[in-house]
C-alpha positions, 0 to 999 in steps of 0.5 A: 899289475892289479886293480881294485877288488871285484865280484865274480858270480855264477848263476845256475839256470839249470843243472843246479843239484840236478842232471839236465838243462845245463845252463849257467851265467858267469858274470865278472867285470861287466861281462856275462857268459852263458855256459851251455843251454840245454833242456831237461829230458824229463819234462816237456815244453817250456817246463824243461827249459832253464829258468831264463826269466832270472836274467836279461838275455840281451845282457849275455855277451857270449854263449859257449856250448860244450857238446851236442847232448840235448841236456846241454844244447837243445834250448839254444834255438829257443834262446837265440830266436825267441828272446832278446839275446844278441851275443856270439855263440861258439862250439867246436866243428863236430859239435855243430855238425852233430847238433844240427842233426840232433835238433832236427830229430828233436824237433820231429819228436816235439811235433809228434808229441805236440799233437793233441786229440784234435790233431792240432799242434800246440806251441813248440819250443822252436820251429824249423825256421828258428833252428835254421836261423840259430845255426847261422849264428854259431861260430866255430872254435878249434881245440887250443885256438884262442878267441877274444871277445871284448874283455874275455879271452877263451879257448877249448880243450878236448873233454873226451865225453863225446865227439867234439866235446870241449872244456872251456877255459876263460880269462877275464881280468887276469882271472881264469875260469874252467868249465868242464861240461861233461868230461871223461878221463878214460880212453875208449874205443874211439875217443881220447880222454880229456886233457888236463889244463896246465893253467891253474884256474881261479874257479873250476865249474865241475860236473858231479854226475856220479858223486862218489861212485866208482866205475867198474873197469872198462873191461868189466863193463864190456864183459857185462854188456856183451854177456847180457846181450848174448844171454838174452838172444841165446834164449830166444829173446829180444834185447832193447838198448835205448840210446841217443842217435849220436854219442855213446851209441857209436861206442856200443856199436863198435863193442857189439860188432867186435863181439859178434865177429868173435862169436860165429854162433851169433852171426845169424841173429840180426842187430838193428840200429833203428835211427833216421840219423843212422846214415848221416851219423856215419857220415859225420863220424867219417868226416871228423875222424881227426877228433878221435883217438889214435886207434880209430885214425890208424884203423881209417887207413885200412878201412872205415871202422864204422862200416859195421859187418853185423849191424844194419841200419833202419832209417825208419821202423814201424813198430806195429809191423816190425818182424820181431818173431825171432831173437834180435838186438835193437839200438833205438832212440831216445835213450831215456825211453820217454817217447819214440821208437825205443819207448814203443818197442819197450811197451811191446816187449816188456811183458815177455820174460825172455826179453831184456833191456840194457840201460847203457847210459846215465838215466835222468830223473823223471824218465822211464829209463830212471824208473826201470833202474829200480825194476818196478813190477808194473809200468805205464805205456805211452797210452797210459795203460798199466802193464806188467814188466817181466823183461829183465833190466840191466844197468851198465854205464857207458855214459863217459862221465868221470867217477869219483876217483877220476874227478878227484884226481882232476880237481887235485891236478888243476888245483883251483881256488874255488870249485862250484859243483853242477850237473849232479843230483843233490845227494850225490853232489853233497857226498862228492863235496864232503869227500873233497873237503876231506881230500883238500884238508888232508893235502893242506896238512901235508903241503901247506897248500890252502884248500879251495872253497867248495859250493853246490848251489841250487838253480837260481841261487847265485854264487858270489866270489870276490877277486882282485882283477889282475892284468899281466904284461910281458916286459920286452926289449930294453926294459927287460932284463939283459941277464945281469939283473932280474926284474924285482917284484915291486920294481917300477918300470916306465914304458908303452903298454900295448896289446898284441895277439891277445897278450899285453906287453910293455916296451920302451918308447924307442922299441915300439917300432921294433915290436909293433907297426906303430911309429913314434912322432914328436910335436915341438911347440914354439912361442914368441914372447915380447921381452924388454927387460934385463937378462940379469933380472930374468936369470934371477927369476928363473933361478928362483923357480927352477933348479937345473938351468943351463946358460950359454952366450954367443955374441948378443945371443943368450940361451937358457935351458930348463928342466934338463934342456927340455925347455929353451929360452933364447934372446937375441936382440940382433935377430928377433929384437925385443922378442924372446923365443921359447921352444919345447917338446910338447908333453903334459909336463913340458907344457906346464913348465912352459906356462910357468916360464911365460909367467916368469918372463912377464913378471920379470918385466913388470915387478917392482924388483926390476925397476932400477934408477939407471941401467948402468952407474955413471963412469964419469966419461961424458967428455967436455971441458970443466965440470965433467968430473963434478957431474960424474961424482954427483950421479954416482952419489945419487945412485948410492943414496937411492939404493941406501934408502931402498935398503932402509925401506926394506929393513923397516918392513921386516924388523922392529926398529931400524936406524939408518945412516944413509951418508955413512951407509950403516944400519942399526937393526933391533931384532928378536934373539933366537928366532926359530931358523934353519941355515942351509949354507951359502948365506941362504937362511930359511925362517920358520915363523913362530906363533905370536904367543911364543915370540912374545914369551921369548922376546929379547932384542939384540942389536945388529950393525950392518955396513954397506961400502961401494968399491970400484966406482960403484960397480961392487959393494960389500955388506958386513954385519956385526951382531950378538946373534950370529944367525940373526946377523946373517939374516940381516946381511942376506936381506940387504944383499938380496935388495942390492942384487935385485936393483942391478948394476953392481956385483955384491 
C-alpha cells in the first residue's frame, strides 16, 4: 500500500564536514529523531555544542545515542536539562553505564578549566544535578530488540566501535533509515566487528572519518605500537600514550600486557594506567562481557582478562610529585591532550629526546594531538609558554573506524537508495564521495542496479529527499493464498487491518477472533412504517429501484428481500395491521438502502400512480333479484371508460397528435419517425432525447394505431399497436401497458 509523496530531511547540527559534536535531526512524516548529541573536543564551553538554535528542541520526539564517546554524547545533559526537549532517549545498557562515568569525569575537567584567575567558576554546560536528572530519563535497548514510539519503529545492531556501540535502523512510513554512528568492520582482541543489516535501507547515514585511507593490518599496527614502546623504554625514556579512560584504552592495555608477558627484559619497567575511572572501568568491562567477542567470553571462564599482570592503576596522580626518574609507560586521559593528566605529562616530558608520545586514536582538528601529528618544533604548554618539542611522536591508529575498503564494502552490501556522509573532514569526505561515485557507476554498468544519490552537507545545511510513504501489511487467514493461486500484484483484497507486535496485518472479518483478542458483533436495525397501500403497487416501486429482489408469501404475510436479502420488508395484516416492518444489519450501505426503501414505501401510498378507481373490478355477483346483471355491466363499463381516458391523457402529454375512440378502445397517435432510441428487449424502450434543432430537421410524422381489448370480465387486457415504424410502435404500446398496469386490478 502506498500514500502520497513526502519529503524526508536530515539536518546536521554537528559533524557536517567535520569530526566532532555528532548530532543530526532526521525528519519525516511529522516525526523528528535526533541522532547522537556530542561536543567538539577542540572547543570549550558552548562553542563545542551542536547548533541547537537551528531547531525547536520541543519538536524532537526521539534521541538515539550510538555510543559513549564525548563527541557523540557529551552535550546530552545540556540538551535534556537546559532546553525544552521532552522526548525519549535510548541507548544500549553498556553505553549508559560507561557514559555516566565519562560525563562525571568530563564534568570534573570542565570544573577545573572553568575556574578563572579569581578562583570563581564561570558557566558550565551542565551541573551534577543536570547529569543526574539526565541519566534518569535514559531508556535502554538491546541489540535487535524492536521499539516503537508513535509512528517510528527502530532497533539496534552491534557497531563494533567500542563496548555497547550501536547502529540504529529506523522505520518510518515504510521507509528504512540506517545510521551507522562510528563503526568498525574488524575483529579486535575484545570486540566483534559490526553487523551488516539484511534490510536494504532507503537512506544510509554513514561515517567518513578516514575517507579513502586504507589501514595497515591489525598485526602490522600492533607490531609498530609494541615496537615503539619497547624502543623508548629500552633507551631509558618515558612513553606517554594519551587515551580516553574507556574505549580503545582497554584494547591497548590488552596488547601491551601480552607484549610485556612475552618479553621478560621489560618486566621491571612499570606500566601505569593513570585514570580516576580505572577501577570503575574494570568493573564495567567485567559486567558487560556479553557485549564482547567469543575470545574474551571464553577467557572469562578461566579468569578475568582485564586483571592485568604488568599494568598498575593510578586513581590519582600528582604530576609535579610523580616519580618518573626511570623508564616507564603511562596511559593517561584525555586522548586529545587538550587538558588533564595527559597534557601535564606531555608538557613535562616534551623537551627530552629520549621520551616519546604515541597517538593511538583519531586526532580531532584544533587539538594538541592533531598538532603533534605534524611534528612541530615548538609547542605551547597549558600555561601558554612555548617550549621545544624534542620527544618523538608516532601515530598508529587503533581508533576502530572503518577505512575506505571496509566502508566501501559495507555500502555496497547494504545497497541504499541515498547516502549521506557525516563525521569526516571535508577533504576526506569529498574523496570518499568521489570514489564511491565511481564504484556505484561501475556496478550499475555491470548489474543495471541504479546508483544511489550521494550527499555531504555542511553543518546547518538540510538535505531533502522525496519518498513515497509506504505501509506494508501481511495478509493472513482465509484471505491469504491457500497455495493453489498466489496473490497477484494489484489484486484487490477486502478485510480488517490491524497492528500487532509492531506489524500490520490484514485478515477476513470472520478470522479476526483467531488472530486477535477482538470479537465481532452485529447491530440489527428494525423500523415499523405505516402502510395502507397495495402490495402490488409497492412491488412495482421496488422493482423500479432495486435489481435483486426476492419475494415470499405465507398466508397473509408478504416479505421482500432487497440487496441480497440484506434488507427485508415484511407486511402481515393479521399480525401488525397497517404496518410494514423493515429489518437490516446496520452498516453505512445498508442504512442508505433502508432510507431509500422508506422513501419508496411512503411514495407508494401517496403517488398519483397508486390511485385506482376501484380495488377490484366488479364481478356482477351482488345478489338480489332483477337488475343485478345490469348493475354489474354498468360498473365494468365505467371502469373501462375511466381507464381509457387516463390512457388518452397520458398519450397526449407525450405525443404531438392523439385521436382517441374511447368506446372502441382505439388510439391514433402521430409521432416523429426515427427518433434516437435504443431497445433493450422485453418491450422496454430507452429513449435518448435529441436536441430540438435536430428533431425539427428530421421531422417526419408517422401514424400509430393502438387498440386495447379487455377479456375475462375486465380482469385481463391486451394492447396491440400497428405502426410504420416498428420501434415507435413498441414505444406507444409500452406506454399504454405501463399506465394500465399502474392503475392495477388487471393483468396486462
